[in-house]
mmCIF file of the N, C-alpha and C atoms, coordinates in Angstrom:
data_MODEL
# 
_entry.id   MODEL 
# 
loop_
_atom_site.group_PDB 
_atom_site.id 
_atom_site.type_symbol 
_atom_site.label_atom_id 
_atom_site.label_alt_id 
_atom_site.label_comp_id 
_atom_site.label_asym_id 
_atom_site.label_entity_id 
_atom_site.label_seq_id 
_atom_site.pdbx_PDB_ins_code 
_atom_site.Cartn_x 
_atom_site.Cartn_y 
_atom_site.Cartn_z 
_atom_site.occupancy 
_atom_site.B_iso_or_equiv 
_atom_site.pdbx_formal_charge 
_atom_site.auth_seq_id 
_atom_site.auth_comp_id 
_atom_site.auth_asym_id 
_atom_site.auth_atom_id 
_atom_site.pdbx_PDB_model_num 
ATOM 1   N N  . MET A 1 1  ? -2.702  -12.593 -73.859 1.00 0.00 ? 1  MET A N  1 
ATOM 2   C CA . MET A 1 1  ? -4.102  -12.296 -73.659 1.00 0.00 ? 1  MET A CA 1 
ATOM 3   C C  . MET A 1 1  ? -4.339  -11.956 -72.181 1.00 0.00 ? 1  MET A C  1 
ATOM 4   N N  . ALA A 1 2  ? -4.948  -10.844 -71.914 1.00 0.00 ? 2  ALA A N  1 
ATOM 5   C CA . ALA A 1 2  ? -5.197  -10.382 -70.548 1.00 0.00 ? 2  ALA A CA 1 
ATOM 6   C C  . ALA A 1 2  ? -6.485  -10.995 -70.009 1.00 0.00 ? 2  ALA A C  1 
ATOM 7   N N  . ILE A 1 3  ? -6.488  -11.190 -68.688 1.00 0.00 ? 3  ILE A N  1 
ATOM 8   C CA . ILE A 1 3  ? -7.679  -11.727 -68.019 1.00 0.00 ? 3  ILE A CA 1 
ATOM 9   C C  . ILE A 1 3  ? -8.586  -10.563 -67.669 1.00 0.00 ? 3  ILE A C  1 
ATOM 10  N N  . LYS A 1 4  ? -9.820  -10.654 -68.036 1.00 0.00 ? 4  LYS A N  1 
ATOM 11  C CA . LYS A 1 4  ? -10.806 -9.607  -67.771 1.00 0.00 ? 4  LYS A CA 1 
ATOM 12  C C  . LYS A 1 4  ? -11.606 -9.995  -66.525 1.00 0.00 ? 4  LYS A C  1 
ATOM 13  N N  . LEU A 1 5  ? -11.593 -9.138  -65.474 1.00 0.00 ? 5  LEU A N  1 
ATOM 14  C CA . LEU A 1 5  ? -12.349 -9.376  -64.246 1.00 0.00 ? 5  LEU A CA 1 
ATOM 15  C C  . LEU A 1 5  ? -13.540 -8.433  -64.188 1.00 0.00 ? 5  LEU A C  1 
ATOM 16  N N  . PRO A 1 6  ? -14.638 -8.883  -63.614 1.00 0.00 ? 6  PRO A N  1 
ATOM 17  C CA . PRO A 1 6  ? -15.791 -7.991  -63.439 1.00 0.00 ? 6  PRO A CA 1 
ATOM 18  C C  . PRO A 1 6  ? -15.433 -6.824  -62.508 1.00 0.00 ? 6  PRO A C  1 
ATOM 19  N N  . PRO A 1 7  ? -16.095 -5.684  -62.621 1.00 0.00 ? 7  PRO A N  1 
ATOM 20  C CA . PRO A 1 7  ? -15.779 -4.497  -61.802 1.00 0.00 ? 7  PRO A CA 1 
ATOM 21  C C  . PRO A 1 7  ? -15.869 -4.759  -60.300 1.00 0.00 ? 7  PRO A C  1 
ATOM 22  N N  . HIS A 1 8  ? -16.843 -5.547  -59.858 1.00 0.00 ? 8  HIS A N  1 
ATOM 23  C CA . HIS A 1 8  ? -16.969 -5.775  -58.421 1.00 0.00 ? 8  HIS A CA 1 
ATOM 24  C C  . HIS A 1 8  ? -15.805 -6.616  -57.905 1.00 0.00 ? 8  HIS A C  1 
ATOM 25  N N  . SER A 1 9  ? -15.253 -7.487  -58.709 1.00 0.00 ? 9  SER A N  1 
ATOM 26  C CA . SER A 1 9  ? -14.083 -8.269  -58.297 1.00 0.00 ? 9  SER A CA 1 
ATOM 27  C C  . SER A 1 9  ? -12.856 -7.378  -58.173 1.00 0.00 ? 9  SER A C  1 
ATOM 28  N N  . LEU A 1 10 ? -12.709 -6.456  -59.093 1.00 0.00 ? 10 LEU A N  1 
ATOM 29  C CA . LEU A 1 10 ? -11.592 -5.516  -59.011 1.00 0.00 ? 10 LEU A CA 1 
ATOM 30  C C  . LEU A 1 10 ? -11.690 -4.645  -57.771 1.00 0.00 ? 10 LEU A C  1 
ATOM 31  N N  . PHE A 1 11 ? -12.903 -4.222  -57.460 1.00 0.00 ? 11 PHE A N  1 
ATOM 32  C CA . PHE A 1 11 ? -13.116 -3.400  -56.263 1.00 0.00 ? 11 PHE A CA 1 
ATOM 33  C C  . PHE A 1 11 ? -12.742 -4.179  -54.999 1.00 0.00 ? 11 PHE A C  1 
ATOM 34  N N  . LEU A 1 12 ? -13.176 -5.427  -54.892 1.00 0.00 ? 12 LEU A N  1 
ATOM 35  C CA . LEU A 1 12 ? -12.849 -6.244  -53.720 1.00 0.00 ? 12 LEU A CA 1 
ATOM 36  C C  . LEU A 1 12 ? -11.351 -6.504  -53.621 1.00 0.00 ? 12 LEU A C  1 
ATOM 37  N N  . LEU A 1 13 ? -10.694 -6.721  -54.736 1.00 0.00 ? 13 LEU A N  1 
ATOM 38  C CA . LEU A 1 13 ? -9.255  -6.920  -54.743 1.00 0.00 ? 13 LEU A CA 1 
ATOM 39  C C  . LEU A 1 13 ? -8.532  -5.654  -54.282 1.00 0.00 ? 13 LEU A C  1 
ATOM 40  N N  . LEU A 1 14 ? -8.991  -4.520  -54.732 1.00 0.00 ? 14 LEU A N  1 
ATOM 41  C CA . LEU A 1 14 ? -8.402  -3.250  -54.321 1.00 0.00 ? 14 LEU A CA 1 
ATOM 42  C C  . LEU A 1 14 ? -8.580  -3.019  -52.819 1.00 0.00 ? 14 LEU A C  1 
ATOM 43  N N  . VAL A 1 15 ? -9.761  -3.302  -52.297 1.00 0.00 ? 15 VAL A N  1 
ATOM 44  C CA . VAL A 1 15 ? -10.018 -3.149  -50.853 1.00 0.00 ? 15 VAL A CA 1 
ATOM 45  C C  . VAL A 1 15 ? -9.112  -4.069  -50.054 1.00 0.00 ? 15 VAL A C  1 
ATOM 46  N N  . LEU A 1 16 ? -8.948  -5.291  -50.495 1.00 0.00 ? 16 LEU A N  1 
ATOM 47  C CA . LEU A 1 16 ? -8.081  -6.248  -49.798 1.00 0.00 ? 16 LEU A CA 1 
ATOM 48  C C  . LEU A 1 16 ? -6.636  -5.766  -49.787 1.00 0.00 ? 16 LEU A C  1 
ATOM 49  N N  . LEU A 1 17 ? -6.135  -5.305  -50.911 1.00 0.00 ? 17 LEU A N  1 
ATOM 50  C CA . LEU A 1 17 ? -4.759  -4.831  -50.976 1.00 0.00 ? 17 LEU A CA 1 
ATOM 51  C C  . LEU A 1 17 ? -4.535  -3.594  -50.120 1.00 0.00 ? 17 LEU A C  1 
ATOM 52  N N  . LEU A 1 18 ? -5.482  -2.657  -50.150 1.00 0.00 ? 18 LEU A N  1 
ATOM 53  C CA . LEU A 1 18 ? -5.336  -1.445  -49.342 1.00 0.00 ? 18 LEU A CA 1 
ATOM 54  C C  . LEU A 1 18 ? -5.429  -1.725  -47.849 1.00 0.00 ? 18 LEU A C  1 
ATOM 55  N N  . SER A 1 19 ? -6.298  -2.634  -47.463 1.00 0.00 ? 19 SER A N  1 
ATOM 56  C CA . SER A 1 19 ? -6.414  -2.946  -46.039 1.00 0.00 ? 19 SER A CA 1 
ATOM 57  C C  . SER A 1 19 ? -5.150  -3.633  -45.528 1.00 0.00 ? 19 SER A C  1 
ATOM 58  N N  . ALA A 1 20 ? -4.524  -4.442  -46.341 1.00 0.00 ? 20 ALA A N  1 
ATOM 59  C CA . ALA A 1 20 ? -3.264  -5.079  -45.934 1.00 0.00 ? 20 ALA A CA 1 
ATOM 60  C C  . ALA A 1 20 ? -2.138  -4.050  -45.849 1.00 0.00 ? 20 ALA A C  1 
ATOM 61  N N  . ALA A 1 21 ? -2.150  -3.081  -46.739 1.00 0.00 ? 21 ALA A N  1 
ATOM 62  C CA . ALA A 1 21 ? -1.096  -2.061  -46.737 1.00 0.00 ? 21 ALA A CA 1 
ATOM 63  C C  . ALA A 1 21 ? -1.232  -1.105  -45.553 1.00 0.00 ? 21 ALA A C  1 
ATOM 64  N N  . TRP A 1 22 ? -2.446  -0.853  -45.095 1.00 0.00 ? 22 TRP A N  1 
ATOM 65  C CA . TRP A 1 22 ? -2.664  0.105   -44.014 1.00 0.00 ? 22 TRP A CA 1 
ATOM 66  C C  . TRP A 1 22 ? -2.667  -0.513  -42.628 1.00 0.00 ? 22 TRP A C  1 
ATOM 67  N N  . MET A 1 23 ? -2.418  -1.801  -42.516 1.00 0.00 ? 23 MET A N  1 
ATOM 68  C CA . MET A 1 23 ? -2.400  -2.440  -41.194 1.00 0.00 ? 23 MET A CA 1 
ATOM 69  C C  . MET A 1 23 ? -1.186  -1.951  -40.412 1.00 0.00 ? 23 MET A C  1 
ATOM 70  N N  . PRO A 1 24 ? -1.370  -1.563  -39.144 1.00 0.00 ? 24 PRO A N  1 
ATOM 71  C CA . PRO A 1 24 ? -0.233  -1.095  -38.355 1.00 0.00 ? 24 PRO A CA 1 
ATOM 72  C C  . PRO A 1 24 ? 0.685   -2.265  -38.015 1.00 0.00 ? 24 PRO A C  1 
ATOM 73  N N  . PRO A 1 25 ? 1.973   -1.992  -37.855 1.00 0.00 ? 25 PRO A N  1 
ATOM 74  C CA . PRO A 1 25 ? 2.886   -3.076  -37.473 1.00 0.00 ? 25 PRO A CA 1 
ATOM 75  C C  . PRO A 1 25 ? 2.599   -3.546  -36.053 1.00 0.00 ? 25 PRO A C  1 
ATOM 76  N N  . LYS A 1 26 ? 2.826   -4.814  -35.812 1.00 0.00 ? 26 LYS A N  1 
ATOM 77  C CA . LYS A 1 26 ? 2.586   -5.350  -34.475 1.00 0.00 ? 26 LYS A CA 1 
ATOM 78  C C  . LYS A 1 26 ? 3.719   -4.958  -33.548 1.00 0.00 ? 26 LYS A C  1 
ATOM 79  N N  . ALA A 1 27 ? 3.364   -4.604  -32.338 1.00 0.00 ? 27 ALA A N  1 
ATOM 80  C CA . ALA A 1 27 ? 4.368   -4.257  -31.333 1.00 0.00 ? 27 ALA A CA 1 
ATOM 81  C C  . ALA A 1 27 ? 4.900   -5.533  -30.703 1.00 0.00 ? 27 ALA A C  1 
ATOM 82  N N  . SER A 1 28 ? 6.175   -5.499  -30.368 1.00 0.00 ? 28 SER A N  1 
ATOM 83  C CA . SER A 1 28 ? 6.777   -6.697  -29.796 1.00 0.00 ? 28 SER A CA 1 
ATOM 84  C C  . SER A 1 28 ? 6.404   -6.867  -28.323 1.00 0.00 ? 28 SER A C  1 
ATOM 85  N N  . ALA A 1 29 ? 6.216   -5.779  -27.621 1.00 0.00 ? 29 ALA A N  1 
ATOM 86  C CA . ALA A 1 29 ? 5.852   -5.854  -26.205 1.00 0.00 ? 29 ALA A CA 1 
ATOM 87  C C  . ALA A 1 29 ? 4.596   -5.025  -25.975 1.00 0.00 ? 29 ALA A C  1 
ATOM 88  N N  . GLN A 1 30 ? 3.629   -5.587  -25.292 1.00 0.00 ? 30 GLN A N  1 
ATOM 89  C CA . GLN A 1 30 ? 2.397   -4.880  -24.982 1.00 0.00 ? 30 GLN A CA 1 
ATOM 90  C C  . GLN A 1 30 ? 2.609   -4.015  -23.739 1.00 0.00 ? 30 GLN A C  1 
ATOM 91  N N  . LEU A 1 31 ? 2.245   -2.740  -23.829 1.00 0.00 ? 31 LEU A N  1 
ATOM 92  C CA . LEU A 1 31 ? 2.328   -1.865  -22.672 1.00 0.00 ? 31 LEU A CA 1 
ATOM 93  C C  . LEU A 1 31 ? 1.096   -2.054  -21.807 1.00 0.00 ? 31 LEU A C  1 
ATOM 94  N N  . ARG A 1 32 ? 1.318   -2.149  -20.532 1.00 0.00 ? 32 ARG A N  1 
ATOM 95  C CA . ARG A 1 32 ? 0.213   -2.246  -19.584 1.00 0.00 ? 32 ARG A CA 1 
ATOM 96  C C  . ARG A 1 32 ? 0.216   -0.989  -18.736 1.00 0.00 ? 32 ARG A C  1 
ATOM 97  N N  . THR A 1 33 ? -0.914  -0.702  -18.153 1.00 0.00 ? 33 THR A N  1 
ATOM 98  C CA . THR A 1 33 ? -1.015  0.422   -17.235 1.00 0.00 ? 33 THR A CA 1 
ATOM 99  C C  . THR A 1 33 ? -1.013  -0.114  -15.810 1.00 0.00 ? 33 THR A C  1 
ATOM 100 N N  . CYS A 1 34 ? -0.075  0.363   -15.031 1.00 0.00 ? 34 CYS A N  1 
ATOM 101 C CA . CYS A 1 34 ? 0.003   -0.012  -13.618 1.00 0.00 ? 34 CYS A CA 1 
ATOM 102 C C  . CYS A 1 34 ? -0.413  1.187   -12.776 1.00 0.00 ? 34 CYS A C  1 
ATOM 103 N N  . SER A 1 35 ? -0.758  0.914   -11.543 1.00 0.00 ? 35 SER A N  1 
ATOM 104 C CA . SER A 1 35 ? -1.142  2.002   -10.645 1.00 0.00 ? 35 SER A CA 1 
ATOM 105 C C  . SER A 1 35 ? -0.528  1.769   -9.274  1.00 0.00 ? 35 SER A C  1 
ATOM 106 N N  . VAL A 1 36 ? -0.272  2.870   -8.601  1.00 0.00 ? 36 VAL A N  1 
ATOM 107 C CA . VAL A 1 36 ? 0.253   2.827   -7.243  1.00 0.00 ? 36 VAL A CA 1 
ATOM 108 C C  . VAL A 1 36 ? -0.391  3.966   -6.459  1.00 0.00 ? 36 VAL A C  1 
ATOM 109 N N  . GLU A 1 37 ? -0.678  3.693   -5.208  1.00 0.00 ? 37 GLU A N  1 
ATOM 110 C CA . GLU A 1 37 ? -1.253  4.726   -4.342  1.00 0.00 ? 37 GLU A CA 1 
ATOM 111 C C  . GLU A 1 37 ? -0.106  5.506   -3.709  1.00 0.00 ? 37 GLU A C  1 
ATOM 112 N N  . LEU A 1 38 ? -0.063  6.814   -3.962  1.00 0.00 ? 38 LEU A N  1 
ATOM 113 C CA . LEU A 1 38 ? 1.034   7.636   -3.461  1.00 0.00 ? 38 LEU A CA 1 
ATOM 114 C C  . LEU A 1 38 ? 0.737   8.246   -2.098  1.00 0.00 ? 38 LEU A C  1 
ATOM 115 N N  . ASP A 1 39 ? -0.481  8.677   -1.874  1.00 0.00 ? 39 ASP A N  1 
ATOM 116 C CA . ASP A 1 39 ? -0.819  9.324   -0.602  1.00 0.00 ? 39 ASP A CA 1 
ATOM 117 C C  . ASP A 1 39 ? -2.212  8.881   -0.175  1.00 0.00 ? 39 ASP A C  1 
ATOM 118 N N  . PRO A 1 40 ? -2.314  7.937   0.774   1.00 0.00 ? 40 PRO A N  1 
ATOM 119 C CA . PRO A 1 40 ? -3.621  7.431   1.181   1.00 0.00 ? 40 PRO A CA 1 
ATOM 120 C C  . PRO A 1 40 ? -4.400  8.377   2.089   1.00 0.00 ? 40 PRO A C  1 
ATOM 121 N N  . SER A 1 41 ? -3.742  9.372   2.657   1.00 0.00 ? 41 SER A N  1 
ATOM 122 C CA . SER A 1 41 ? -4.408  10.196  3.664   1.00 0.00 ? 41 SER A CA 1 
ATOM 123 C C  . SER A 1 41 ? -5.154  11.390  3.086   1.00 0.00 ? 41 SER A C  1 
ATOM 124 N N  . GLY A 1 42 ? -4.790  11.832  1.905   1.00 0.00 ? 42 GLY A N  1 
ATOM 125 C CA . GLY A 1 42 ? -5.445  12.999  1.318   1.00 0.00 ? 42 GLY A CA 1 
ATOM 126 C C  . GLY A 1 42 ? -4.865  13.276  -0.050  1.00 0.00 ? 42 GLY A C  1 
ATOM 127 N N  . CYS A 1 43 ? -5.453  14.238  -0.751  1.00 0.00 ? 43 CYS A N  1 
ATOM 128 C CA . CYS A 1 43 ? -4.993  14.495  -2.108  1.00 0.00 ? 43 CYS A CA 1 
ATOM 129 C C  . CYS A 1 43 ? -5.265  15.932  -2.505  1.00 0.00 ? 43 CYS A C  1 
ATOM 130 N N  . THR A 1 44 ? -4.228  16.587  -3.007  1.00 0.00 ? 44 THR A N  1 
ATOM 131 C CA . THR A 1 44 ? -4.389  17.837  -3.733  1.00 0.00 ? 44 THR A CA 1 
ATOM 132 C C  . THR A 1 44 ? -3.933  17.554  -5.158  1.00 0.00 ? 44 THR A C  1 
ATOM 133 N N  . VAL A 1 45 ? -4.667  18.039  -6.121  1.00 0.00 ? 45 VAL A N  1 
ATOM 134 C CA . VAL A 1 45 ? -4.423  17.690  -7.520  1.00 0.00 ? 45 VAL A CA 1 
ATOM 135 C C  . VAL A 1 45 ? -3.010  18.077  -7.956  1.00 0.00 ? 45 VAL A C  1 
ATOM 136 N N  . GLN A 1 46 ? -2.568  19.289  -7.614  1.00 0.00 ? 46 GLN A N  1 
ATOM 137 C CA . GLN A 1 46 ? -1.258  19.761  -8.045  1.00 0.00 ? 46 GLN A CA 1 
ATOM 138 C C  . GLN A 1 46 ? -0.144  18.875  -7.488  1.00 0.00 ? 46 GLN A C  1 
ATOM 139 N N  . ASP A 1 47 ? -0.208  18.541  -6.196  1.00 0.00 ? 47 ASP A N  1 
ATOM 140 C CA . ASP A 1 47 ? 0.825   17.705  -5.583  1.00 0.00 ? 47 ASP A CA 1 
ATOM 141 C C  . ASP A 1 47 ? 0.806   16.288  -6.147  1.00 0.00 ? 47 ASP A C  1 
ATOM 142 N N  . CYS A 1 48 ? -0.372  15.750  -6.361  1.00 0.00 ? 48 CYS A N  1 
ATOM 143 C CA . CYS A 1 48 ? -0.504  14.395  -6.869  1.00 0.00 ? 48 CYS A CA 1 
ATOM 144 C C  . CYS A 1 48 ? 0.067   14.278  -8.280  1.00 0.00 ? 48 CYS A C  1 
ATOM 145 N N  . VAL A 1 49 ? -0.285  15.231  -9.139  1.00 0.00 ? 49 VAL A N  1 
ATOM 146 C CA . VAL A 1 49 ? 0.201   15.220  -10.524 1.00 0.00 ? 49 VAL A CA 1 
ATOM 147 C C  . VAL A 1 49 ? 1.719   15.370  -10.552 1.00 0.00 ? 49 VAL A C  1 
ATOM 148 N N  . ALA A 1 50 ? 2.256   16.286  -9.749  1.00 0.00 ? 50 ALA A N  1 
ATOM 149 C CA . ALA A 1 50 ? 3.698   16.535  -9.734  1.00 0.00 ? 50 ALA A CA 1 
ATOM 150 C C  . ALA A 1 50 ? 4.468   15.326  -9.197  1.00 0.00 ? 50 ALA A C  1 
ATOM 151 N N  . LYS A 1 51 ? 3.984   14.739  -8.115  1.00 0.00 ? 51 LYS A N  1 
ATOM 152 C CA . LYS A 1 51 ? 4.669   13.605  -7.509  1.00 0.00 ? 51 LYS A CA 1 
ATOM 153 C C  . LYS A 1 51 ? 4.663   12.395  -8.441  1.00 0.00 ? 51 LYS A C  1 
ATOM 154 N N  . CYS A 1 52 ? 3.562   12.139  -9.087  1.00 0.00 ? 52 CYS A N  1 
ATOM 155 C CA . CYS A 1 52 ? 3.454   11.006  -10.001 1.00 0.00 ? 52 CYS A CA 1 
ATOM 156 C C  . CYS A 1 52 ? 4.354   11.204  -11.226 1.00 0.00 ? 52 CYS A C  1 
ATOM 157 N N  . ALA A 1 53 ? 4.375   12.410  -11.753 1.00 0.00 ? 53 ALA A N  1 
ATOM 158 C CA . ALA A 1 53 ? 5.210   12.690  -12.922 1.00 0.00 ? 53 ALA A CA 1 
ATOM 159 C C  . ALA A 1 53 ? 6.684   12.545  -12.595 1.00 0.00 ? 53 ALA A C  1 
ATOM 160 N N  . SER A 1 54 ? 7.105   13.013  -11.430 1.00 0.00 ? 54 SER A N  1 
ATOM 161 C CA . SER A 1 54 ? 8.524   12.962  -11.076 1.00 0.00 ? 54 SER A CA 1 
ATOM 162 C C  . SER A 1 54 ? 8.976   11.549  -10.675 1.00 0.00 ? 54 SER A C  1 
ATOM 163 N N  . GLN A 1 55 ? 8.138   10.789  -9.990  1.00 0.00 ? 55 GLN A N  1 
ATOM 164 C CA . GLN A 1 55 ? 8.547   9.462   -9.515  1.00 0.00 ? 55 GLN A CA 1 
ATOM 165 C C  . GLN A 1 55 ? 8.353   8.358   -10.539 1.00 0.00 ? 55 GLN A C  1 
ATOM 166 N N  . PHE A 1 56 ? 7.257   8.423   -11.328 1.00 0.00 ? 56 PHE A N  1 
ATOM 167 C CA . PHE A 1 56 ? 6.923   7.318   -12.223 1.00 0.00 ? 56 PHE A CA 1 
ATOM 168 C C  . PHE A 1 56 ? 6.752   7.731   -13.688 1.00 0.00 ? 56 PHE A C  1 
ATOM 169 N N  . ASN A 1 57 ? 6.912   9.038   -13.985 1.00 0.00 ? 57 ASN A N  1 
ATOM 170 C CA . ASN A 1 57 ? 6.640   9.556   -15.321 1.00 0.00 ? 57 ASN A CA 1 
ATOM 171 C C  . ASN A 1 57 ? 5.219   9.175   -15.753 1.00 0.00 ? 57 ASN A C  1 
ATOM 172 N N  . GLY A 1 58 ? 4.282   9.316   -14.830 1.00 0.00 ? 58 GLY A N  1 
ATOM 173 C CA . GLY A 1 58 ? 2.901   8.925   -15.076 1.00 0.00 ? 58 GLY A CA 1 
ATOM 174 C C  . GLY A 1 58 ? 1.935   10.067  -14.864 1.00 0.00 ? 58 GLY A C  1 
ATOM 175 N N  . VAL A 1 59 ? 0.658   9.695   -14.723 1.00 0.00 ? 59 VAL A N  1 
ATOM 176 C CA . VAL A 1 59 ? -0.424  10.666  -14.551 1.00 0.00 ? 59 VAL A CA 1 
ATOM 177 C C  . VAL A 1 59 ? -1.040  10.449  -13.168 1.00 0.00 ? 59 VAL A C  1 
ATOM 178 N N  . GLY A 1 60 ? -1.033  11.481  -12.345 1.00 0.00 ? 60 GLY A N  1 
ATOM 179 C CA . GLY A 1 60 ? -1.602  11.401  -11.009 1.00 0.00 ? 60 GLY A CA 1 
ATOM 180 C C  . GLY A 1 60 ? -3.046  11.865  -10.989 1.00 0.00 ? 60 GLY A C  1 
ATOM 181 N N  . GLU A 1 61 ? -3.869  11.154  -10.228 1.00 0.00 ? 61 GLU A N  1 
ATOM 182 C CA . GLU A 1 61 ? -5.285  11.502  -10.110 1.00 0.00 ? 61 GLU A CA 1 
ATOM 183 C C  . GLU A 1 61 ? -5.721  11.379  -8.657  1.00 0.00 ? 61 GLU A C  1 
ATOM 184 N N  . CYS A 1 62 ? -6.618  12.259  -8.252  1.00 0.00 ? 62 CYS A N  1 
ATOM 185 C CA . CYS A 1 62 ? -7.239  12.149  -6.933  1.00 0.00 ? 62 CYS A CA 1 
ATOM 186 C C  . CYS A 1 62 ? -8.458  11.250  -7.076  1.00 0.00 ? 62 CYS A C  1 
ATOM 187 N N  . ALA A 1 63 ? -8.455  10.157  -6.349  1.00 0.00 ? 63 ALA A N  1 
ATOM 188 C CA . ALA A 1 63 ? -9.546  9.191   -6.440  1.00 0.00 ? 63 ALA A CA 1 
ATOM 189 C C  . ALA A 1 63 ? -10.270 9.108   -5.100  1.00 0.00 ? 63 ALA A C  1 
ATOM 190 N N  . HIS A 1 64 ? -11.560 8.866   -5.164  1.00 0.00 ? 64 HIS A N  1 
ATOM 191 C CA . HIS A 1 64 ? -12.383 8.752   -3.951  1.00 0.00 ? 64 HIS A CA 1 
ATOM 192 C C  . HIS A 1 64 ? -12.327 7.331   -3.436  1.00 0.00 ? 64 HIS A C  1 
ATOM 193 N N  . GLN A 1 65 ? -12.097 7.207   -2.147  1.00 0.00 ? 65 GLN A N  1 
ATOM 194 C CA . GLN A 1 65 ? -12.105 5.890   -1.525  1.00 0.00 ? 65 GLN A CA 1 
ATOM 195 C C  . GLN A 1 65 ? -13.535 5.516   -1.161  1.00 0.00 ? 65 GLN A C  1 
ATOM 196 N N  . GLU A 1 66 ? -13.877 4.275   -1.428  1.00 0.00 ? 66 GLU A N  1 
ATOM 197 C CA . GLU A 1 66 ? -15.225 3.803   -1.102  1.00 0.00 ? 66 GLU A CA 1 
ATOM 198 C C  . GLU A 1 66 ? -15.391 3.733   0.409   1.00 0.00 ? 66 GLU A C  1 
ATOM 199 N N  . TYR A 1 67 ? -16.512 4.199   0.897   1.00 0.00 ? 67 TYR A N  1 
ATOM 200 C CA . TYR A 1 67 ? -16.887 4.214   2.321   1.00 0.00 ? 67 TYR A CA 1 
ATOM 201 C C  . TYR A 1 67 ? -16.016 5.134   3.174   1.00 0.00 ? 67 TYR A C  1 
ATOM 202 N N  . VAL A 1 68 ? -15.231 6.016   2.542   1.00 0.00 ? 68 VAL A N  1 
ATOM 203 C CA . VAL A 1 68 ? -14.401 6.967   3.275   1.00 0.00 ? 68 VAL A CA 1 
ATOM 204 C C  . VAL A 1 68 ? -14.661 8.340   2.675   1.00 0.00 ? 68 VAL A C  1 
ATOM 205 N N  . ASN A 1 69 ? -14.585 9.372   3.477   1.00 0.00 ? 69 ASN A N  1 
ATOM 206 C CA . ASN A 1 69 ? -14.932 10.713  3.015   1.00 0.00 ? 69 ASN A CA 1 
ATOM 207 C C  . ASN A 1 69 ? -13.764 11.491  2.408   1.00 0.00 ? 69 ASN A C  1 
ATOM 208 N N  . ASN A 1 70 ? -12.598 10.887  2.250   1.00 0.00 ? 70 ASN A N  1 
ATOM 209 C CA . ASN A 1 70 ? -11.493 11.655  1.680   1.00 0.00 ? 70 ASN A CA 1 
ATOM 210 C C  . ASN A 1 70 ? -11.007 11.043  0.364   1.00 0.00 ? 70 ASN A C  1 
ATOM 211 N N  . PHE A 1 71 ? -10.141 11.775  -0.311  1.00 0.00 ? 71 PHE A N  1 
ATOM 212 C CA . PHE A 1 71 ? -9.566  11.331  -1.572  1.00 0.00 ? 71 PHE A CA 1 
ATOM 213 C C  . PHE A 1 71 ? -8.131  10.880  -1.339  1.00 0.00 ? 71 PHE A C  1 
ATOM 214 N N  . HIS A 1 72 ? -7.619  10.035  -2.224  1.00 0.00 ? 72 HIS A N  1 
ATOM 215 C CA . HIS A 1 72 ? -6.225  9.630   -2.151  1.00 0.00 ? 72 HIS A CA 1 
ATOM 216 C C  . HIS A 1 72 ? -5.583  9.781   -3.525  1.00 0.00 ? 72 HIS A C  1 
ATOM 217 N N  . CYS A 1 73 ? -4.257  9.923   -3.548  1.00 0.00 ? 73 CYS A N  1 
ATOM 218 C CA . CYS A 1 73 ? -3.524  10.121  -4.787  1.00 0.00 ? 73 CYS A CA 1 
ATOM 219 C C  . CYS A 1 73 ? -3.181  8.777   -5.414  1.00 0.00 ? 73 CYS A C  1 
ATOM 220 N N  . VAL A 1 74 ? -3.606  8.580   -6.646  1.00 0.00 ? 74 VAL A N  1 
ATOM 221 C CA . VAL A 1 74 ? -3.305  7.351   -7.384  1.00 0.00 ? 74 VAL A CA 1 
ATOM 222 C C  . VAL A 1 74 ? -2.513  7.744   -8.613  1.00 0.00 ? 74 VAL A C  1 
ATOM 223 N N  . CYS A 1 75 ? -1.409  7.028   -8.847  1.00 0.00 ? 75 CYS A N  1 
ATOM 224 C CA . CYS A 1 75 ? -0.549  7.289   -9.987  1.00 0.00 ? 75 CYS A CA 1 
ATOM 225 C C  . CYS A 1 75 ? -0.714  6.170   -11.016 1.00 0.00 ? 75 CYS A C  1 
ATOM 226 N N  . LEU A 1 76 ? -1.006  6.535   -12.258 1.00 0.00 ? 76 LEU A N  1 
ATOM 227 C CA . LEU A 1 76 ? -1.126  5.580   -13.368 1.00 0.00 ? 76 LEU A CA 1 
ATOM 228 C C  . LEU A 1 76 ? 0.080   5.767   -14.272 1.00 0.00 ? 76 LEU A C  1 
ATOM 229 N N  . TYR A 1 77 ? 0.792   4.660   -14.551 1.00 0.00 ? 77 TYR A N  1 
ATOM 230 C CA . TYR A 1 77 ? 2.001   4.743   -15.367 1.00 0.00 ? 77 TYR A CA 1 
ATOM 231 C C  . TYR A 1 77 ? 2.139   3.504   -16.238 1.00 0.00 ? 77 TYR A C  1 
ATOM 232 N N  . ALA A 1 78 ? 2.959   3.610   -17.285 1.00 0.00 ? 78 ALA A N  1 
ATOM 233 C CA . ALA A 1 78 ? 3.159   2.496   -18.221 1.00 0.00 ? 78 ALA A CA 1 
ATOM 234 C C  . ALA A 1 78 ? 4.175   1.531   -17.628 1.00 0.00 ? 78 ALA A C  1 
ATOM 235 N N  . CYS A 1 79 ? 3.823   0.257   -17.623 1.00 0.00 ? 79 CYS A N  1 
ATOM 236 C CA . CYS A 1 79 ? 4.733   -0.774  -17.135 1.00 0.00 ? 79 CYS A CA 1 
ATOM 237 C C  . CYS A 1 79 ? 4.739   -1.932  -18.126 1.00 0.00 ? 79 CYS A C  1 
ATOM 238 N N  . LEU A 1 80 ? 5.759   -2.749  -18.095 1.00 0.00 ? 80 LEU A N  1 
ATOM 239 C CA . LEU A 1 80 ? 5.842   -3.904  -19.000 1.00 0.00 ? 80 LEU A CA 1 
ATOM 240 C C  . LEU A 1 80 ? 5.357   -5.151  -18.340 1.00 0.00 ? 80 LEU A C  1 
# 
């Protein structure tokens, strides 16, 4: 003899099973983003991007220094 469940119970059971199946696997190590200042005296976008990519395999950005009128090169890269 089969057990008969109401339709709303079947729907909730289906949602629970699908949500468990679609959960991404947990990563063993969390990646963090680190930053380093490459050139404090000035920044050109092309040089900053190239230097950061070659030295750290990261993304270089020209950032504005607070209370100073120039930009500096900051490199953002993945670190453990």
